[in-house]
PDB file of N, CA, C and O in Angstrom, chain B, residues numbered from 101:
ATOM      1  N   MET B 101      -3.667  30.841  71.331  1.00  0.00           N
ATOM      2  CA  MET B 101      -3.668  29.563  70.589  1.00  0.00           C
ATOM      3  C   MET B 101      -3.087  29.162  69.824  1.00  0.00           C
ATOM      4  O   MET B 101      -3.508  28.519  68.862  1.00  0.00           O
ATOM      5  N   MET B 102      -1.316  29.612  70.212  1.00  0.00           N
ATOM      6  CA  MET B 102      -0.171  29.221  69.946  1.00  0.00           C
ATOM      7  C   MET B 102       0.427  28.836  71.262  1.00  0.00           C
ATOM      8  O   MET B 102       1.549  29.340  71.196  1.00  0.00           O
ATOM      9  N   HIS B 103       0.367  28.469  71.970  1.00  0.00           N
ATOM     10  CA  HIS B 103       0.978  28.826  73.866  1.00  0.00           C
ATOM     11  C   HIS B 103       1.419  27.140  73.436  1.00  0.00           C
ATOM     12  O   HIS B 103       0.599  26.305  73.054  1.00  0.00           O
ATOM     13  N   ASP B 104       2.865  26.901  73.601  1.00  0.00           N
ATOM     14  CA  ASP B 104       3.378  26.180  74.125  1.00  0.00           C
ATOM     15  C   ASP B 104       3.370  25.392  72.629  1.00  0.00           C
ATOM     16  O   ASP B 104       3.414  24.168  72.746  1.00  0.00           O
ATOM     17  N   TRP B 105       3.323  25.877  71.306  1.00  0.00           N
ATOM     18  CA  TRP B 105       4.368  25.307  70.267  1.00  0.00           C
ATOM     19  C   TRP B 105       5.302  25.439  70.184  1.00  0.00           C
ATOM     20  O   TRP B 105       5.858  26.081  71.075  1.00  0.00           O
ATOM     21  N   THR B 106       6.232  24.826  68.856  1.00  0.00           N
ATOM     22  CA  THR B 106       7.766  24.978  69.350  1.00  0.00           C
ATOM     23  C   THR B 106       8.484  25.597  68.262  1.00  0.00           C
ATOM     24  O   THR B 106       8.658  24.949  67.230  1.00  0.00           O
ATOM     25  N   LEU B 107       8.757  26.333  68.330  1.00  0.00           N
ATOM     26  CA  LEU B 107       9.679  27.118  66.881  1.00  0.00           C
ATOM     27  C   LEU B 107      10.530  25.949  66.182  1.00  0.00           C
ATOM     28  O   LEU B 107      11.226  25.127  66.779  1.00  0.00           O
ATOM     29  N   VAL B 108      10.349  26.033  64.921  1.00  0.00           N
ATOM     30  CA  VAL B 108      11.378  24.863  64.530  1.00  0.00           C
ATOM     31  C   VAL B 108      12.331  25.525  63.603  1.00  0.00           C
ATOM     32  O   VAL B 108      13.270  24.825  63.224  1.00  0.00           O
ATOM     33  N   THR B 109      12.253  26.892  63.118  1.00  0.00           N
ATOM     34  CA  THR B 109      12.683  27.253  61.927  1.00  0.00           C
ATOM     35  C   THR B 109      12.108  28.799  61.857  1.00  0.00           C
ATOM     36  O   THR B 109      11.013  29.063  62.353  1.00  0.00           O
ATOM     37  N   LEU B 110      12.903  29.788  61.219  1.00  0.00           N
ATOM     38  CA  LEU B 110      12.728  31.329  60.660  1.00  0.00           C
ATOM     39  C   LEU B 110      13.469  31.478  60.037  1.00  0.00           C
ATOM     40  O   LEU B 110      14.655  31.532  60.364  1.00  0.00           O
ATOM     41  N   VAL B 111      12.796  31.658  58.349  1.00  0.00           N
ATOM     42  CA  VAL B 111      13.604  32.019  57.454  1.00  0.00           C
ATOM     43  C   VAL B 111      13.483  33.408  56.472  1.00  0.00           C
ATOM     44  O   VAL B 111      12.589  33.639  55.658  1.00  0.00           O
ATOM     45  N   PHE B 112      14.372  34.052  56.721  1.00  0.00           N
ATOM     46  CA  PHE B 112      13.982  35.759  56.003  1.00  0.00           C
ATOM     47  C   PHE B 112      14.696  35.552  54.584  1.00  0.00           C
ATOM     48  O   PHE B 112      15.814  35.058  54.439  1.00  0.00           O
ATOM     49  N   ASP B 113      13.972  35.953  53.701  1.00  0.00           N
ATOM     50  CA  ASP B 113      14.401  36.270  52.218  1.00  0.00           C
ATOM     51  C   ASP B 113      14.629  37.507  51.788  1.00  0.00           C
ATOM     52  O   ASP B 113      13.695  38.045  51.193  1.00  0.00           O
ATOM     53  N   TRP B 114      15.521  38.048  51.913  1.00  0.00           N
ATOM     54  CA  TRP B 114      15.960  39.319  52.148  1.00  0.00           C
ATOM     55  C   TRP B 114      15.321  40.264  50.672  1.00  0.00           C
ATOM     56  O   TRP B 114      14.395  41.074  50.691  1.00  0.00           O
ATOM     57  N   LEU B 115      16.067  39.885  49.597  1.00  0.00           N
ATOM     58  CA  LEU B 115      15.419  40.124  48.465  1.00  0.00           C
ATOM     59  C   LEU B 115      13.753  40.239  48.244  1.00  0.00           C
ATOM     60  O   LEU B 115      13.202  41.262  47.837  1.00  0.00           O
ATOM     61  N   LYS B 116      13.269  39.368  48.486  1.00  0.00           N
ATOM     62  CA  LYS B 116      11.961  39.203  48.253  1.00  0.00           C
ATOM     63  C   LYS B 116      11.435  39.721  49.825  1.00  0.00           C
ATOM     64  O   LYS B 116      10.247  39.977  49.629  1.00  0.00           O
ATOM     65  N   GLY B 117      11.663  39.939  50.959  1.00  0.00           N
ATOM     66  CA  GLY B 117      11.075  40.358  51.873  1.00  0.00           C
ATOM     67  C   GLY B 117      10.213  39.678  52.459  1.00  0.00           C
ATOM     68  O   GLY B 117       9.359  40.268  53.120  1.00  0.00           O
ATOM     69  N   ILE B 118      10.211  38.393  52.378  1.00  0.00           N
ATOM     70  CA  ILE B 118       9.270  37.344  52.727  1.00  0.00           C
ATOM     71  C   ILE B 118      10.100  36.366  54.371  1.00  0.00           C
ATOM     72  O   ILE B 118      10.952  35.479  54.322  1.00  0.00           O
ATOM     73  N   ALA B 119       9.511  36.905  55.495  1.00  0.00           N
ATOM     74  CA  ALA B 119       9.811  35.963  56.142  1.00  0.00           C
ATOM     75  C   ALA B 119       9.057  34.250  56.444  1.00  0.00           C
ATOM     76  O   ALA B 119       7.840  34.151  56.294  1.00  0.00           O
ATOM     77  N   THR B 120       9.482  33.600  56.661  1.00  0.00           N
ATOM     78  CA  THR B 120       8.606  32.157  57.152  1.00  0.00           C
ATOM     79  C   THR B 120       8.417  31.595  58.002  1.00  0.00           C
ATOM     80  O   THR B 120       8.878  30.514  57.637  1.00  0.00           O
ATOM     81  N   ILE B 121       7.954  31.397  59.264  1.00  0.00           N
ATOM     82  CA  ILE B 121       8.514  30.683  60.267  1.00  0.00           C
ATOM     83  C   ILE B 121       7.908  29.658  60.547  1.00  0.00           C
ATOM     84  O   ILE B 121       6.719  29.938  60.700  1.00  0.00           O
ATOM     85  N   THR B 122       8.203  28.092  60.769  1.00  0.00           N
ATOM     86  CA  THR B 122       7.698  27.171  60.854  1.00  0.00           C
ATOM     87  C   THR B 122       7.667  26.999  62.623  1.00  0.00           C
ATOM     88  O   THR B 122       8.410  27.389  63.524  1.00  0.00           O
ATOM     89  N   PHE B 123       6.391  26.199  62.568  1.00  0.00           N
ATOM     90  CA  PHE B 123       5.649  25.986  63.891  1.00  0.00           C
ATOM     91  C   PHE B 123       5.582  24.480  63.925  1.00  0.00           C
ATOM     92  O   PHE B 123       5.634  23.849  62.869  1.00  0.00           O
ATOM     93  N   LYS B 124       5.459  23.824  65.194  1.00  0.00           N
ATOM     94  CA  LYS B 124       5.300  22.639  65.566  1.00  0.00           C
ATOM     95  C   LYS B 124       3.947  22.891  66.217  1.00  0.00           C
ATOM     96  O   LYS B 124       4.067  23.504  67.278  1.00  0.00           O
ATOM     97  N   ASN B 125       2.493  22.547  65.832  1.00  0.00           N
ATOM     98  CA  ASN B 125       1.632  22.993  66.821  1.00  0.00           C
ATOM     99  C   ASN B 125       1.545  21.594  68.515  1.00  0.00           C
ATOM    100  O   ASN B 125       2.452  20.911  68.992  1.00  0.00           O
ATOM    101  N   SER B 126       0.224  21.696  68.880  1.00  0.00           N
ATOM    102  CA  SER B 126       0.384  20.665  69.754  1.00  0.00           C
ATOM    103  C   SER B 126      -0.303  19.373  69.683  1.00  0.00           C
ATOM    104  O   SER B 126      -0.695  18.519  70.478  1.00  0.00           O
ATOM    105  N   TYR B 127      -0.294  19.617  68.082  1.00  0.00           N
ATOM    106  CA  TYR B 127      -0.507  17.708  67.413  1.00  0.00           C
ATOM    107  C   TYR B 127       0.918  17.701  66.783  1.00  0.00           C
ATOM    108  O   TYR B 127       1.025  16.522  66.446  1.00  0.00           O
ATOM    109  N   SER B 128       1.755  18.152  66.525  1.00  0.00           N
ATOM    110  CA  SER B 128       3.113  18.118  66.034  1.00  0.00           C
ATOM    111  C   SER B 128       3.211  17.951  64.822  1.00  0.00           C
ATOM    112  O   SER B 128       4.013  17.226  64.233  1.00  0.00           O
ATOM    113  N   GLN B 129       2.036  18.913  64.200  1.00  0.00           N
ATOM    114  CA  GLN B 129       1.793  19.299  62.541  1.00  0.00           C
ATOM    115  C   GLN B 129       2.433  20.175  62.827  1.00  0.00           C
ATOM    116  O   GLN B 129       2.600  20.853  63.841  1.00  0.00           O
ATOM    117  N   GLU B 130       3.092  20.126  61.130  1.00  0.00           N
ATOM    118  CA  GLU B 130       3.738  21.990  60.652  1.00  0.00           C
ATOM    119  C   GLU B 130       2.954  22.962  60.692  1.00  0.00           C
ATOM    120  O   GLU B 130       1.970  22.605  60.044  1.00  0.00           O
ATOM    121  N   VAL B 131       2.806  23.931  61.049  1.00  0.00           N
ATOM    122  CA  VAL B 131       2.058  25.231  60.689  1.00  0.00           C
ATOM    123  C   VAL B 131       3.186  26.387  60.463  1.00  0.00           C
ATOM    124  O   VAL B 131       4.121  26.548  61.249  1.00  0.00           O
ATOM    125  N   THR B 132       2.958  27.259  59.161  1.00  0.00           N
ATOM    126  CA  THR B 132       3.834  28.269  58.864  1.00  0.00           C
ATOM    127  C   THR B 132       3.240  29.453  58.494  1.00  0.00           C
ATOM    128  O   THR B 132       2.432  29.625  57.582  1.00  0.00           O
ATOM    129  N   LEU B 133       3.783  30.412  59.412  1.00  0.00           N
ATOM    130  CA  LEU B 133       3.710  31.809  59.231  1.00  0.00           C
ATOM    131  C   LEU B 133       4.591  32.648  58.009  1.00  0.00           C
ATOM    132  O   LEU B 133       5.792  32.801  57.785  1.00  0.00           O
ATOM    133  N   ILE B 134       3.537  33.025  57.460  1.00  0.00           N
ATOM    134  CA  ILE B 134       4.180  33.562  56.304  1.00  0.00           C
ATOM    135  C   ILE B 134       4.103  35.500  56.503  1.00  0.00           C
ATOM    136  O   ILE B 134       3.048  36.062  56.796  1.00  0.00           O
ATOM    137  N   ALA B 135       5.208  36.131  56.310  1.00  0.00           N
ATOM    138  CA  ALA B 135       4.652  37.279  56.269  1.00  0.00           C
ATOM    139  C   ALA B 135       5.763  38.101  54.978  1.00  0.00           C
ATOM    140  O   ALA B 135       6.922  37.841  54.655  1.00  0.00           O
ATOM    141  N   GLU B 136       4.817  39.131  54.494  1.00  0.00           N
ATOM    142  CA  GLU B 136       5.366  39.313  53.149  1.00  0.00           C
ATOM    143  C   GLU B 136       5.446  40.866  53.188  1.00  0.00           C
ATOM    144  O   GLU B 136       4.790  41.543  53.981  1.00  0.00           O
ATOM    145  N   GLY B 137       6.291  41.366  52.279  1.00  0.00           N
ATOM    146  CA  GLY B 137       6.369  42.884  52.495  1.00  0.00           C
ATOM    147  C   GLY B 137       7.011  42.921  53.600  1.00  0.00           C
ATOM    148  O   GLY B 137       6.613  43.751  54.417  1.00  0.00           O
ATOM    149  N   VAL B 138       7.966  42.216  53.905  1.00  0.00           N
ATOM    150  CA  VAL B 138       8.475  42.807  55.569  1.00  0.00           C
ATOM    151  C   VAL B 138       9.271  44.027  55.108  1.00  0.00           C
ATOM    152  O   VAL B 138       9.965  44.161  54.100  1.00  0.00           O
ATOM    153  N   ALA B 139       8.912  45.158  56.411  1.00  0.00           N
ATOM    154  CA  ALA B 139       9.933  46.177  56.278  1.00  0.00           C
ATOM    155  C   ALA B 139      10.659  46.114  57.868  1.00  0.00           C
ATOM    156  O   ALA B 139      11.385  47.070  58.139  1.00  0.00           O
ATOM    157  N   GLU B 140      10.529  45.250  58.714  1.00  0.00           N
ATOM    158  CA  GLU B 140      11.218  45.271  60.093  1.00  0.00           C
ATOM    159  C   GLU B 140      11.150  43.795  60.546  1.00  0.00           C
ATOM    160  O   GLU B 140      10.095  43.167  60.636  1.00  0.00           O
ATOM    161  N   LEU B 141      12.318  43.325  60.809  1.00  0.00           N
ATOM    162  CA  LEU B 141      12.358  41.913  61.610  1.00  0.00           C
ATOM    163  C   LEU B 141      13.556  42.200  62.958  1.00  0.00           C
ATOM    164  O   LEU B 141      14.652  42.760  62.916  1.00  0.00           O
ATOM    165  N   LYS B 142      12.931  41.659  63.931  1.00  0.00           N
ATOM    166  CA  LYS B 142      13.622  41.505  65.142  1.00  0.00           C
ATOM    167  C   LYS B 142      13.845  40.434  65.918  1.00  0.00           C
ATOM    168  O   LYS B 142      13.008  40.195  66.789  1.00  0.00           O
ATOM    169  N   ILE B 143      14.950  39.604  65.787  1.00  0.00           N
ATOM    170  CA  ILE B 143      15.116  38.349  66.186  1.00  0.00           C
ATOM    171  C   ILE B 143      16.166  38.437  67.149  1.00  0.00           C
ATOM    172  O   ILE B 143      17.322  38.568  66.747  1.00  0.00           O
ATOM    173  N   PRO B 144      15.862  38.370  68.598  1.00  0.00           N
ATOM    174  CA  PRO B 144      16.463  38.564  69.777  1.00  0.00           C
ATOM    175  C   PRO B 144      16.855  37.249  70.233  1.00  0.00           C
ATOM    176  O   PRO B 144      15.864  36.691  70.704  1.00  0.00           O
ATOM    177  N   LYS B 145      17.803  36.581  70.285  1.00  0.00           N
ATOM    178  CA  LYS B 145      18.237  35.432  71.342  1.00  0.00           C
ATOM    179  C   LYS B 145      18.581  35.383  72.232  1.00  0.00           C
ATOM    180  O   LYS B 145      19.215  34.349  72.447  1.00  0.00           O
ATOM    181  N   ARG B 146      18.462  36.432  73.487  1.00  0.00           N
ATOM    182  CA  ARG B 146      19.212  36.660  74.639  1.00  0.00           C
ATOM    183  C   ARG B 146      18.944  35.809  75.710  1.00  0.00           C
ATOM    184  O   ARG B 146      19.537  35.919  76.784  1.00  0.00           O
ATOM    185  N   GLU B 147      17.823  34.706  75.423  1.00  0.00           N
ATOM    186  CA  GLU B 147      17.157  33.698  76.057  1.00  0.00           C
ATOM    187  C   GLU B 147      17.355  34.226  78.130  1.00  0.00           C
ATOM    188  O   GLU B 147      17.859  33.383  78.871  1.00  0.00           O
ATOM    189  N   ASP B 148      17.022  35.230  78.565  1.00  0.00           N
ATOM    190  CA  ASP B 148      16.898  35.804  79.559  1.00  0.00           C
ATOM    191  C   ASP B 148      16.065  34.472  80.866  1.00  0.00           C
ATOM    192  O   ASP B 148      16.526  34.052  81.927  1.00  0.00           O
ATOM    193  N   TRP B 149      14.884  34.186  80.246  1.00  0.00           N
ATOM    194  CA  TRP B 149      14.188  33.668  80.906  1.00  0.00           C
ATOM    195  C   TRP B 149      14.670  31.651  81.147  1.00  0.00           C
ATOM    196  O   TRP B 149      14.102  30.843  81.882  1.00  0.00           O
ATOM    197  N   GLY B 150      15.831  31.425  80.245  1.00  0.00           N
ATOM    198  CA  GLY B 150      16.491  30.583  79.914  1.00  0.00           C
ATOM    199  C   GLY B 150      15.965  29.847  78.588  1.00  0.00           C
ATOM    200  O   GLY B 150      14.937  30.108  77.963  1.00  0.00           O
ATOM    201  N   GLU B 151      16.922  28.866  78.317  1.00  0.00           N
ATOM    202  CA  GLU B 151      16.756  28.410  76.452  1.00  0.00           C
ATOM    203  C   GLU B 151      15.254  27.396  76.669  1.00  0.00           C
ATOM    204  O   GLU B 151      14.855  26.627  77.543  1.00  0.00           O
ATOM    205  N   SER B 152      14.789  27.835  75.505  1.00  0.00           N
ATOM    206  CA  SER B 152      13.816  27.594  74.894  1.00  0.00           C
ATOM    207  C   SER B 152      13.465  27.295  73.585  1.00  0.00           C
ATOM    208  O   SER B 152      14.518  27.433  72.962  1.00  0.00           O
ATOM    209  N   ALA B 153      12.599  26.966  72.811  1.00  0.00           N
ATOM    210  CA  ALA B 153      11.467  27.430  71.600  1.00  0.00           C
ATOM    211  C   ALA B 153      10.609  26.819  71.685  1.00  0.00           C
ATOM    212  O   ALA B 153      10.487  25.792  71.018  1.00  0.00           O
ATOM    213  N   SER B 154       9.615  27.285  72.631  1.00  0.00           N
ATOM    214  CA  SER B 154       8.490  26.816  73.198  1.00  0.00           C
ATOM    215  C   SER B 154       7.756  28.139  73.028  1.00  0.00           C
ATOM    216  O   SER B 154       8.332  28.998  73.696  1.00  0.00           O
ATOM    217  N   VAL B 155       6.364  28.774  72.177  1.00  0.00           N
ATOM    218  CA  VAL B 155       5.896  29.378  72.139  1.00  0.00           C
ATOM    219  C   VAL B 155       5.106  30.076  73.605  1.00  0.00           C
ATOM    220  O   VAL B 155       4.357  29.324  74.229  1.00  0.00           O
ATOM    221  N   ASN B 156       5.320  31.623  74.147  1.00  0.00           N
ATOM    222  CA  ASN B 156       4.707  31.519  75.270  1.00  0.00           C
ATOM    223  C   ASN B 156       3.596  32.591  74.804  1.00  0.00           C
ATOM    224  O   ASN B 156       2.935  32.986  75.765  1.00  0.00           O
ATOM    225  N   LYS B 157       3.306  33.036  73.838  1.00  0.00           N
ATOM    226  CA  LYS B 157       1.900  34.059  73.766  1.00  0.00           C
ATOM    227  C   LYS B 157       2.259  34.609  72.169  1.00  0.00           C
ATOM    228  O   LYS B 157       3.209  34.930  71.456  1.00  0.00           O
ATOM    229  N   VAL B 158       1.159  34.504  72.166  1.00  0.00           N
ATOM    230  CA  VAL B 158       1.363  35.659  70.318  1.00  0.00           C
ATOM    231  C   VAL B 158       0.193  36.579  70.401  1.00  0.00           C
ATOM    232  O   VAL B 158      -0.855  36.115  70.852  1.00  0.00           O
ATOM    233  N   ASP B 159       0.249  38.069  69.947  1.00  0.00           N
ATOM    234  CA  ASP B 159      -0.477  38.792  69.769  1.00  0.00           C
ATOM    235  C   ASP B 159      -1.084  38.900  68.650  1.00  0.00           C
ATOM    236  O   ASP B 159      -0.593  38.215  67.752  1.00  0.00           O
ATOM    237  N   ILE B 160      -2.195  39.665  68.316  1.00  0.00           N
ATOM    238  CA  ILE B 160      -3.199  39.269  67.032  1.00  0.00           C
ATOM    239  C   ILE B 160      -2.434  40.677  66.116  1.00  0.00           C
ATOM    240  O   ILE B 160      -2.275  41.854  66.442  1.00  0.00           O
ATOM    241  N   PRO B 161      -2.234  40.250  65.414  1.00  0.00           N
ATOM    242  CA  PRO B 161      -1.408  40.972  64.321  1.00  0.00           C
ATOM    243  C   PRO B 161      -2.338  42.445  64.519  1.00  0.00           C
ATOM    244  O   PRO B 161      -3.566  42.385  64.576  1.00  0.00           O
ATOM    245  N   THR B 162      -1.583  43.781  64.616  1.00  0.00           N
ATOM    246  CA  THR B 162      -2.200  45.060  64.615  1.00  0.00           C
ATOM    247  C   THR B 162      -2.055  45.819  63.393  1.00  0.00           C
ATOM    248  O   THR B 162      -0.970  45.862  62.814  1.00  0.00           O
ATOM    249  N   ALA B 163      -3.286  46.543  62.878  1.00  0.00           N
ATOM    250  CA  ALA B 163      -2.952  47.173  61.769  1.00  0.00           C
ATOM    251  C   ALA B 163      -2.213  48.394  62.107  1.00  0.00           C
ATOM    252  O   ALA B 163      -2.408  49.001  63.160  1.00  0.00           O
ATOM    253  N   LEU B 164      -1.248  48.804  61.094  1.00  0.00           N
ATOM    254  CA  LEU B 164      -0.707  50.216  61.562  1.00  0.00           C
ATOM    255  C   LEU B 164      -1.240  51.463  60.244  1.00  0.00           C
ATOM    256  O   LEU B 164      -1.913  51.303  59.226  1.00  0.00           O
ATOM    257  N   ASP B 165      -0.544  52.764  60.874  1.00  0.00           N
ATOM    258  CA  ASP B 165      -1.322  53.878  59.657  1.00  0.00           C
ATOM    259  C   ASP B 165      -0.682  53.641  58.363  1.00  0.00           C
ATOM    260  O   ASP B 165      -1.054  54.159  57.310  1.00  0.00           O
ATOM    261  N   ASN B 166       0.190  52.920  58.479  1.00  0.00           N
ATOM    262  CA  ASN B 166       1.302  52.756  57.374  1.00  0.00           C
ATOM    263  C   ASN B 166       0.700  51.950  56.357  1.00  0.00           C
ATOM    264  O   ASN B 166       1.192  51.941  55.229  1.00  0.00           O
ATOM    265  N   GLY B 167      -0.386  51.225  56.655  1.00  0.00           N
ATOM    266  CA  GLY B 167      -1.327  49.895  55.853  1.00  0.00           C
ATOM    267  C   GLY B 167      -0.477  48.572  56.254  1.00  0.00           C
ATOM    268  O   GLY B 167      -0.835  47.480  55.814  1.00  0.00           O
ATOM    269  N   ASN B 168       0.970  48.727  57.332  1.00  0.00           N
ATOM    270  CA  ASN B 168       1.092  47.437  57.293  1.00  0.00           C
ATOM    271  C   ASN B 168       0.750  46.830  59.124  1.00  0.00           C
ATOM    272  O   ASN B 168       0.462  47.675  59.972  1.00  0.00           O
ATOM    273  N   PHE B 169       0.819  45.644  59.421  1.00  0.00           N
ATOM    274  CA  PHE B 169       0.784  45.043  60.393  1.00  0.00           C
ATOM    275  C   PHE B 169       2.011  44.608  61.058  1.00  0.00           C
ATOM    276  O   PHE B 169       2.983  44.139  60.465  1.00  0.00           O
ATOM    277  N   TYR B 170       1.924  44.773  62.226  1.00  0.00           N
ATOM    278  CA  TYR B 170       3.058  44.610  63.511  1.00  0.00           C
ATOM    279  C   TYR B 170       2.748  43.481  63.994  1.00  0.00           C
ATOM    280  O   TYR B 170       1.531  43.295  64.002  1.00  0.00           O
ATOM    281  N   LEU B 171       3.430  42.560  64.447  1.00  0.00           N
ATOM    282  CA  LEU B 171       3.249  41.233  65.514  1.00  0.00           C
ATOM    283  C   LEU B 171       4.303  41.097  66.022  1.00  0.00           C
ATOM    284  O   LEU B 171       5.413  41.429  65.606  1.00  0.00           O
ATOM    285  N   GLN B 172       3.959  40.518  67.100  1.00  0.00           N
ATOM    286  CA  GLN B 172       4.897  40.102  68.230  1.00  0.00           C
ATOM    287  C   GLN B 172       4.748  38.493  68.582  1.00  0.00           C
ATOM    288  O   GLN B 172       3.643  37.964  68.701  1.00  0.00           O
ATOM    289  N   ILE B 173       5.819  37.879  68.712  1.00  0.00           N
ATOM    290  CA  ILE B 173       5.789  36.486  69.139  1.00  0.00           C
ATOM    291  C   ILE B 173       6.779  36.357  70.342  1.00  0.00           C
ATOM    292  O   ILE B 173       7.973  36.598  70.167  1.00  0.00           O
ATOM    293  N   GLU B 174       6.214  35.916  71.764  1.00  0.00           N
ATOM    294  CA  GLU B 174       7.250  35.892  73.047  1.00  0.00           C
ATOM    295  C   GLU B 174       7.361  34.521  73.220  1.00  0.00           C
ATOM    296  O   GLU B 174       6.440  33.799  73.603  1.00  0.00           O
ATOM    297  N   ILE B 175       9.023  33.983  72.805  1.00  0.00           N
ATOM    298  CA  ILE B 175       9.119  32.659  73.393  1.00  0.00           C
ATOM    299  C   ILE B 175       9.525  32.710  74.282  1.00  0.00           C
ATOM    300  O   ILE B 175      10.084  33.748  74.637  1.00  0.00           O
ATOM    301  N   GLN B 176       9.424  31.202  75.397  1.00  0.00           N
ATOM    302  CA  GLN B 176       9.273  31.026  76.434  1.00  0.00           C
ATOM    303  C   GLN B 176      10.617  31.215  77.244  1.00  0.00           C
ATOM    304  O   GLN B 176      10.707  30.971  78.447  1.00  0.00           O
ATOM    305  N   SER B 177      11.763  31.727  76.368  1.00  0.00           N
ATOM    306  CA  SER B 177      12.922  31.956  76.420  1.00  0.00           C
ATOM    307  C   SER B 177      13.241  33.503  77.495  1.00  0.00           C
ATOM    308  O   SER B 177      14.180  33.719  78.261  1.00  0.00           O
ATOM    309  N   GLY B 178      11.763  34.572  77.067  1.00  0.00           N
ATOM    310  CA  GLY B 178      11.743  35.510  77.232  1.00  0.00           C
ATOM    311  C   GLY B 178      12.105  36.559  76.025  1.00  0.00           C
ATOM    312  O   GLY B 178      12.447  37.732  76.172  1.00  0.00           O
ATOM    313  N   ASP B 179      11.955  35.883  74.864  1.00  0.00           N
ATOM    314  CA  ASP B 179      12.860  36.790  73.529  1.00  0.00           C
ATOM    315  C   ASP B 179      11.426  36.817  73.051  1.00  0.00           C
ATOM    316  O   ASP B 179      10.498  36.020  73.186  1.00  0.00           O
ATOM    317  N   LYS B 180      11.543  38.007  72.439  1.00  0.00           N
ATOM    318  CA  LYS B 180      10.237  38.779  71.682  1.00  0.00           C
ATOM    319  C   LYS B 180      10.438  38.611  70.072  1.00  0.00           C
ATOM    320  O   LYS B 180      11.088  39.559  69.633  1.00  0.00           O
ATOM    321  N   ILE B 181      10.115  37.802  69.209  1.00  0.00           N
ATOM    322  CA  ILE B 181      10.400  38.084  67.591  1.00  0.00           C
ATOM    323  C   ILE B 181       8.879  39.282  67.003  1.00  0.00           C
ATOM    324  O   ILE B 181       7.671  39.044  66.990  1.00  0.00           O
ATOM    325  N   GLU B 182       9.500  40.293  66.671  1.00  0.00           N
ATOM    326  CA  GLU B 182       8.492  41.322  66.137  1.00  0.00           C
ATOM    327  C   GLU B 182       9.064  41.873  65.025  1.00  0.00           C
ATOM    328  O   GLU B 182      10.159  42.414  64.875  1.00  0.00           O
ATOM    329  N   PHE B 183       7.641  41.533  63.822  1.00  0.00           N
ATOM    330  CA  PHE B 183       7.751  42.348  62.729  1.00  0.00           C
ATOM    331  C   PHE B 183       7.237  42.932  61.984  1.00  0.00           C
ATOM    332  O   PHE B 183       6.064  42.590  62.128  1.00  0.00           O
ATOM    333  N   GLU B 184       7.301  44.055  60.764  1.00  0.00           N
ATOM    334  CA  GLU B 184       6.120  44.528  60.659  1.00  0.00           C
ATOM    335  C   GLU B 184       6.025  43.931  59.198  1.00  0.00           C
ATOM    336  O   GLU B 184       7.193  43.711  58.878  1.00  0.00           O
ATOM    337  N   ALA B 185       5.170  43.555  58.136  1.00  0.00           N
ATOM    338  CA  ALA B 185       4.630  43.405  56.962  1.00  0.00           C
ATOM    339  C   ALA B 185       3.329  43.594  56.495  1.00  0.00           C
ATOM    340  O   ALA B 185       2.312  43.617  57.189  1.00  0.00           O
ATOM    341  N   LYS B 186       3.421  43.748  55.126  1.00  0.00           N
ATOM    342  CA  LYS B 186       2.075  43.903  54.299  1.00  0.00           C
ATOM    343  C   LYS B 186       1.113  42.883  54.683  1.00  0.00           C
ATOM    344  O   LYS B 186      -0.092  43.032  54.886  1.00  0.00           O
ATOM    345  N   LYS B 187       1.708  41.985  54.745  1.00  0.00           N
ATOM    346  CA  LYS B 187       0.588  40.617  54.982  1.00  0.00           C
ATOM    347  C   LYS B 187       1.281  39.738  55.913  1.00  0.00           C
ATOM    348  O   LYS B 187       2.461  39.808  56.257  1.00  0.00           O
ATOM    349  N   ILE B 188       0.506  39.007  56.228  1.00  0.00           N
ATOM    350  CA  ILE B 188       0.695  38.146  57.245  1.00  0.00           C
ATOM    351  C   ILE B 188      -0.318  36.839  57.378  1.00  0.00           C
ATOM    352  O   ILE B 188      -1.376  36.948  57.999  1.00  0.00           O
ATOM    353  N   SER B 189       0.037  35.731  56.818  1.00  0.00           N
ATOM    354  CA  SER B 189      -0.988  35.021  56.725  1.00  0.00           C
ATOM    355  C   SER B 189       0.017  32.881  57.606  1.00  0.00           C
ATOM    356  O   SER B 189       1.097  32.426  57.982  1.00  0.00           O
ATOM    357  N   PHE B 190      -1.182  32.555  57.447  1.00  0.00           N
ATOM    358  CA  PHE B 190      -0.653  30.925  58.109  1.00  0.00           C
ATOM    359  C   PHE B 190      -1.008  30.170  57.199  1.00  0.00           C
ATOM    360  O   PHE B 190      -1.854  30.600  56.415  1.00  0.00           O
ATOM    361  N   SER B 191      -0.502  28.884  57.028  1.00  0.00           N
ATOM    362  CA  SER B 191      -0.470  27.981  56.432  1.00  0.00           C
ATOM    363  C   SER B 191      -0.090  26.334  56.642  1.00  0.00           C
ATOM    364  O   SER B 191       1.106  26.048  56.697  1.00  0.00           O
ATOM    365  N   ASP B 192      -0.914  25.451  56.736  1.00  0.00           N
ATOM    366  CA  ASP B 192      -0.546  24.431  57.219  1.00  0.00           C
ATOM    367  C   ASP B 192       0.308  23.678  56.491  1.00  0.00           C
ATOM    368  O   ASP B 192       0.127  23.927  55.299  1.00  0.00           O
ATOM    369  N   SER B 193       1.236  22.795  56.675  1.00  0.00           N
ATOM    370  CA  SER B 193       2.190  21.770  55.686  1.00  0.00           C
ATOM    371  C   SER B 193       1.845  20.911  55.696  1.00  0.00           C
ATOM    372  O   SER B 193       2.389  20.019  55.044  1.00  0.00           O
TER     373      SER B 193
END
């Protein structure tokens, strides 16, 4: 579903524990992923496959035993953004 979407911004509000990731979809419309109650966030930018801001694939959020959800977003650079959060939702901008 999100293949070839462009990652525009990733903002993390440390005090509130909210990660906001903005993408442009295949119609150049902004779509925002909001992760609330973030417990862990990994944002590597090694670009092993080359420079890119396009999404390669996104896994379906996985429910964890602690009640949180885990989500991984693979960028076409080879980097994988990973997070664990209480709630994950999308909104159209």
